[in-house]
C-alpha positions in Angstrom: -8.8 -3.9 -16.1 -10.9 -7.0 -17.7 -10.5 -8.6 -20.6 -13.9 -10.4 -21.6 -13.7 -14.4 -22.9 -16.7 -15.7 -24.6 -16.9 -19.9 -24.3 -18.8 -22.3 -25.5 -18.4 -25.5 -23.9 -19.6 -29.2 -25.5 -21.3 -31.1 -23.3 -21.1 -34.5 -23.3 -24.4 -35.8 -24.9 -26.3 -32.7 -24.5 -26.1 -28.9 -25.3 -23.8 -26.2 -26.1 -23.3 -24.4 -23.1 -22.4 -20.8 -23.5 -20.4 -18.9 -20.9 -19.4 -14.6 -21.0 -16.6 -13.9 -18.3 -14.3 -12.2 -17.7 -10.8 -12.3 -16.2 -9.1 -9.3 -14.0 -5.4 -8.5 -15.1 -5.1 -7.7 -11.8 -6.4 -10.6 -9.4 -6.2 -13.1 -12.7 -10.0 -14.3 -11.5 -13.0 -15.1 -13.6 -16.4 -14.9 -13.2 -19.1 -14.9 -15.2 -20.5 -11.1 -16.8 -22.9 -11.7 -19.0 -24.9 -10.0 -21.2 -24.8 -12.6 -24.0 -25.9 -10.8 -27.2 -27.9 -13.9 -29.5 -28.6 -12.4 -33.2 -31.1 -14.2 -35.8 -29.7 -14.6 -39.7 -31.2 -11.3 -40.7 -29.1 -9.2 -37.7 -32.4 -8.8 -35.3 -31.3 -9.8 -31.5 -33.2 -12.5 -29.9 -32.4 -11.3 -26.7 -29.5 -10.9 -24.1 -28.4 -13.8 -21.4 -25.6 -14.2 -18.6 -25.0 -17.8 -20.2 -27.7 -20.3 -21.9 -26.9 -24.1 -24.0 -27.5 -24.2 -27.6 -29.1 -26.8 -29.1 -27.0 -29.3 -31.0 -29.9 -32.1 -31.5 -31.5 -30.1 -34.3 -35.0 -30.7 -32.5 -35.7 -28.3 -29.8 -38.4 -26.4 -29.9 -36.8 -23.4 -28.8 -34.2 -23.2 -31.6 -31.4 -21.8 -31.5 -32.0 -22.4 -27.5 -31.4 -26.1 -26.0 -35.0 -27.0 -24.3 -33.8 -30.9 -23.2 -34.9 -32.9 -26.0 -31.8 -34.6 -26.5 -32.8 -36.3 -23.2 -35.1 -38.5 -25.3 -33.1 -39.1 -28.1 -29.6 -41.2 -28.3 -27.4 -38.9 -28.9 -23.7 -39.9 -28.7 -20.2 -37.7 -29.5 
């Protein structure tokens, strides 16, 4: 049996990295399993991915996903 653990990582001066990992109860190992669902505020599914980066600067042209626009900005933690 495995345990599902979604994880959000704040990258330094960059986007939020989102991973869905699975931890095996028998081997105590972790692996990226995917199937992360992103929904709009109206409940409609945007898409399902294995891993993703979410915009943190607010300037992405592909919201809610990061498109790298933050690199041209001065985001400081």
